Each structure stands twice: as C-alpha cells, then as structure tokens.
C-alpha positions as CSV (number, residue, x, y, z in Angstrom):
1,M,105.2,98.6,50.1
2,D,102.6,101.3,50.3
3,L,101.0,101.0,53.7
4,Q,98.1,103.3,52.6
5,L,98.5,105.6,55.6
6,S,98.7,108.9,53.6
7,G,96.1,111.4,54.9
8,R,95.1,109.3,57.9
9,V,95.0,110.9,61.3
10,A,97.1,109.2,64.0
11,V,97.2,109.9,67.7
12,V,100.4,108.7,69.4
13,T,100.9,109.0,73.2
14,G,104.2,109.2,75.0
15,A,105.6,110.5,71.7
16,S,108.6,112.6,72.8
17,K,111.2,109.9,73.1
18,G,111.9,106.2,72.7
19,I,109.2,104.0,71.1
20,G,106.7,106.8,70.9
21,L,109.0,109.1,69.0
22,A,110.0,106.3,66.6
23,V,106.3,105.6,66.0
24,A,105.4,109.3,65.5
25,R,108.2,109.8,63.0
26,T,107.4,106.6,61.1
27,L,103.7,107.3,60.7
28,A,104.5,110.9,59.6
29,E,107.0,109.6,57.0
30,E,104.2,107.3,55.7
31,G,102.1,110.3,55.1
32,A,99.8,110.3,58.2
33,H,98.8,113.4,60.1
34,V,100.3,112.7,63.5
35,V,99.0,114.2,66.7
36,A,101.6,113.6,69.3
37,A,100.7,113.7,73.0
38,S,103.5,114.1,75.6
39,R,104.6,116.4,78.4
40,T,107.6,117.6,76.5
41,P,108.0,118.8,72.8
42,V,108.4,116.2,70.1
43,D,111.3,116.3,67.7
44,A,109.3,115.3,64.6
45,K,107.0,116.9,62.0
46,V,103.8,116.4,64.0
47,T,101.1,118.3,65.8
48,H,102.2,118.3,69.4
49,V,99.7,118.4,72.3
50,A,101.3,119.1,75.6
51,V,99.5,117.0,78.2
52,D,100.2,114.8,81.2
53,L,98.3,111.6,80.7
54,M,98.1,111.1,84.5
55,D,95.4,113.8,84.2
56,P,92.1,112.1,83.6
57,Q,91.0,115.0,81.3
58,A,94.0,114.8,79.0
59,P,92.8,112.0,76.6
60,A,89.7,113.9,75.7
61,Q,91.8,117.0,75.1
62,V,94.1,115.1,72.7
63,V,91.3,113.6,70.7
64,A,89.5,117.0,70.5
65,R,92.7,118.5,69.1
66,A,92.9,115.8,66.4
67,V,89.3,116.5,65.4
68,E,89.9,120.2,65.4
69,E,93.0,120.0,63.3
70,F,92.3,117.1,61.0
71,G,88.6,116.2,61.3
72,G,88.8,113.0,63.2
73,V,91.0,110.1,64.4
74,D,91.8,106.9,62.3
75,I,94.7,105.6,64.3
76,L,95.5,105.5,68.1
77,V,98.8,104.2,69.4
78,N,98.7,103.9,73.2
79,N,102.4,104.0,73.9
80,A,102.6,106.1,77.1
81,G,103.7,103.9,79.9
82,G,106.6,102.5,81.8
83,P,107.7,104.1,85.1
84,P,105.3,106.8,86.1
85,P,106.9,110.3,86.3
86,G,109.5,110.4,89.0
87,V,109.7,106.6,89.4
88,T,112.8,104.5,88.6
89,L,112.5,100.8,87.7
90,P,113.4,98.0,88.2
91,R,111.9,97.5,91.7
92,V,112.4,94.0,93.2
93,G,109.9,92.3,95.5
94,F,106.1,92.3,95.8
95,M,106.3,94.2,99.1
96,T,108.5,97.0,97.7
97,P,105.9,99.1,95.9
98,G,103.4,100.6,98.3
99,E,99.7,101.6,97.8
100,A,100.5,104.9,96.1
101,D,103.1,103.1,93.9
102,W,100.5,100.6,92.7
103,Q,97.9,103.4,92.0
104,A,100.4,105.5,90.0
105,M,101.5,102.5,88.0
106,F,98.0,101.5,87.0
107,E,97.1,105.2,86.4
108,F,99.9,105.6,83.9
109,N,100.0,102.1,82.3
110,L,96.3,101.2,82.2
111,F,93.9,104.0,83.0
112,S,95.5,106.5,80.6
113,A,95.1,104.0,77.8
114,V,91.5,103.1,78.8
115,R,90.6,106.8,78.7
116,M,92.3,107.3,75.3
117,I,90.3,104.4,73.9
118,R,87.1,105.7,75.4
119,A,87.7,109.1,73.8
120,A,88.8,107.8,70.4
121,V,86.3,105.0,69.7
122,P,83.2,107.2,69.2
123,V,85.2,109.4,66.8
124,M,86.6,106.4,64.9
125,A,83.1,104.8,64.7
126,E,81.8,108.0,63.1
127,R,84.4,107.7,60.3
128,G,83.6,104.0,59.7
129,G,86.4,102.4,61.7
130,G,90.0,102.7,62.8
131,A,93.0,100.9,64.2
132,I,94.3,100.9,67.8
133,V,97.6,99.5,68.9
134,N,98.4,99.2,72.6
135,I,102.0,99.0,73.6
136,S,102.1,96.4,76.4
137,S,105.1,94.4,77.7
138,G,106.5,90.9,77.8
139,S,106.2,91.3,81.5
140,A,102.4,91.0,81.2
141,R,102.9,87.3,80.5
142,Q,106.1,86.7,82.4
143,P,105.2,87.2,86.1
144,G,108.0,87.6,88.6
145,A,109.2,89.5,91.6
146,M,110.7,92.3,89.5
147,N,108.3,95.2,88.6
148,V,105.2,93.2,89.7
149,D,103.0,96.2,89.6
150,Y,104.1,97.1,86.1
151,G,103.5,93.6,84.8
152,A,100.1,93.5,86.4
153,A,99.0,96.8,84.8
154,K,100.2,95.6,81.4
155,A,98.4,92.2,81.8
156,A,95.2,94.2,82.4
157,L,95.9,96.3,79.3
158,N,96.1,93.0,77.3
159,H,92.7,92.1,78.6
160,V,91.2,95.4,77.6
161,S,92.7,95.1,74.1
162,K,91.0,91.8,73.5
163,A,87.7,93.0,74.9
164,V,87.6,96.2,72.8
165,S,88.6,94.3,69.7
166,E,85.7,91.9,70.2
167,E,83.1,94.6,71.0
168,F,83.9,97.1,68.2
169,G,85.1,94.9,65.4
170,A,81.8,95.0,63.7
171,Q,82.2,98.8,63.6
172,G,85.4,98.5,61.7
173,I,87.7,99.2,64.7
174,R,90.7,96.9,65.0
175,V,92.7,96.6,68.2
176,N,96.0,94.8,68.6
177,T,98.8,94.7,71.1
178,I,102.5,94.8,70.8
179,S,104.5,93.3,73.7
180,P,108.1,94.6,73.6
181,G,110.9,93.0,75.5
182,P,113.7,95.3,76.9
183,V,114.0,98.2,74.5
184,L,117.0,100.5,74.3
185,T,115.3,103.7,75.4
186,D,115.8,106.4,78.0
187,W,114.3,104.0,80.6
188,W,117.6,102.0,80.3
189,T,120.1,104.6,79.3
190,K,119.4,107.7,81.4
191,D,121.5,108.5,84.5
192,G,120.0,106.5,87.4
193,G,117.9,104.4,85.0
194,A,117.5,100.6,84.7
195,A,121.0,100.0,83.4
196,D,122.5,101.9,86.4
197,V,120.3,100.1,88.9
198,I,121.2,96.7,87.5
199,A,124.8,97.7,87.2
200,G,124.8,98.3,91.0
201,M,123.3,94.9,91.6
202,A,125.6,93.0,89.2
203,G,128.8,94.9,89.9
204,A,129.1,95.9,86.2
205,S,129.3,99.1,84.2
206,K,126.2,100.6,82.5
207,E,127.7,99.7,79.2
208,E,128.3,96.1,80.2
209,V,124.7,95.9,81.4
210,I,123.3,97.1,78.1
211,A,125.5,95.1,75.9
212,Q,125.8,91.8,77.9
213,V,124.3,91.6,81.4
214,A,120.7,92.5,80.5
215,P,120.5,90.4,77.4
216,G,121.9,87.5,79.2
217,M,119.8,87.9,82.3
218,M,116.6,88.0,80.2
219,K,117.8,85.2,77.9
220,L,117.3,87.2,74.7
221,A,117.8,85.0,71.7
222,T,119.1,87.9,69.7
223,G,121.7,88.8,72.3
224,R,120.8,92.4,72.3
225,L,118.1,94.9,73.4
226,V,115.3,95.7,71.0
227,R,115.6,98.9,69.0
228,P,112.7,101.4,69.1
229,Q,112.4,101.5,65.3
230,E,111.7,97.7,65.3
231,I,108.6,98.4,67.4
232,A,107.6,101.3,65.2
233,D,107.8,99.2,62.1
234,V,105.4,96.7,63.5
235,V,103.0,99.4,64.6
236,A,103.0,100.9,61.1
237,L,102.0,97.6,59.6
238,L,99.3,96.9,62.2
239,V,97.6,100.3,61.7
240,S,97.7,99.9,57.9
241,P,94.6,98.8,56.0
242,R,96.9,96.0,54.7
243,S,96.4,94.4,58.1
244,G,92.6,94.6,57.8
245,S,92.0,91.1,59.1
246,T,94.3,91.4,62.0
247,T,92.6,92.2,65.3
248,G,92.6,91.0,68.9
249,A,96.2,89.8,68.4
250,E,99.3,90.2,70.5
251,F,102.7,90.5,68.9
252,A,105.9,89.9,70.8
253,V,108.8,92.1,69.5
254,D,111.1,91.1,72.3
255,G,114.3,89.5,71.0
256,G,113.1,86.1,72.1
257,F,112.3,87.1,75.7
258,L,109.1,85.1,75.9
259,K,109.7,81.3,75.7
260,E,106.2,80.0,76.1
261,L,104.1,78.6,73.3
C-alpha cells in the first residue's frame, strides 16, 4: 500500500534509538525527508539535528533546520520522552519523586512536545496542513503508584493532543496520539534499566523479567513486550494522507495493557 509519503518533510524527536529510530527509518523508507532530533547521532538515512529537547530553544531550531533543508514541515512525531536524562524508572510511590523530579519529567514529556507543536503548526499551516503524532503512554490512562509523575505528564499530553486537533483541524492539521504499553527499548534493556530494577524487586533475572515477569505483571494479552517497529508502523499510517479523516484519536499499541472500554 502506497502511504503517499514520498517527498513529505517529517520531524521526529528522540530519534536515535527505540521507537524514534524505528519511526525515522520507516518514514525514510516510505520516501519522506526525515529531520531527526536527538542528542546523539541517528543510525538512519536522515538529516540529524543535535539538540537537547530539555532546552526550550531546541524545538524552534529543529523546525528552522527542516525549513532550511526542505522548505517546510508536513509531519511531526513527538516521540522524545520517558525518563529524563540521568533518571532511571520505575519509581514506586507518590512521595518518591521530589519537586525537581516532577519538573524534569514534565519538561521532557510535556513541555518539549508543546514547544515542538508551537514551532511546527505555523509552518504546517502555511503549507496547507500537516499531521502530528504524539507518543504518549498507557500509563496516562492507568493511574497507579508506579511512575506517577510520568503518567501525569503523559495524561496532560493527551489533553494537548485533543485540544490542538480541535483548534487547527480546519487548517488541515491532524493530531493523533499513540499510547504504547511496555516497549522493548533501551529503557528496559540497558544496564540498570527497568528490567534490572524489576529484577531486583522480583528476585528474577533480567531475561526472565523481559520474557515473563513484566508481561505477567502488566497482564499483557499478547504475553510479550511491544516491538518498536509495531509503533512505527502505526505512526506511518496515521501521518499518511490515507488517514485524512483521523484526528483527535488515541490508539493503544500496548499488547492488551489497557483493559477499560
């Protein structure tokens, strides 16, 4: 199926690994001009912009680079998020994260996306429209004592997505949200990452956590963690003109993590 992405200009944040890298590669393979924003280089055929999205000036720099290189922006994928630089999740308990932790979590998972949207929307409007996909989390609609600051930031991102889709729909700008469940990324697999933290709690090995403990703990219907490419494939469809009537929607790609209607 031709997704009609050839020649379109896509900005992808957090593109150096995991979901972001899978998205950048997939959009490039579909013929899009990809501008990849990340602190570290990107292993894909893209235009890389080295920025730290904790810097309030970074989003405008990324959009300016896309305009300079390719004349505008048609697609924005706000993928950057998760643990802020230097932070390891999971954290258990409402009282565990302090004031600075909350501020950093919202800076990385909400405000960086808000700034990217604010920078991209005027450019998209000039070109007659565009498509935005915000990568949220199942935790946004599944409150609990684990990673409460992260879930709260993602819940706010869901609200922003709906609001922007409503305001700018008439200008041809579509905004949708993808809420992954646990995805097999560096967040889980790196030394000292989530799998190691849970392994310490459960008295299991990292490999057992990834293969059995985490899927069981989160009641995943598929019995396994989500693959980054599975998120990227949904992103590619949502930013395609073939999804022209899809906006203001949230898509759970989570292995059955969310049980609510």
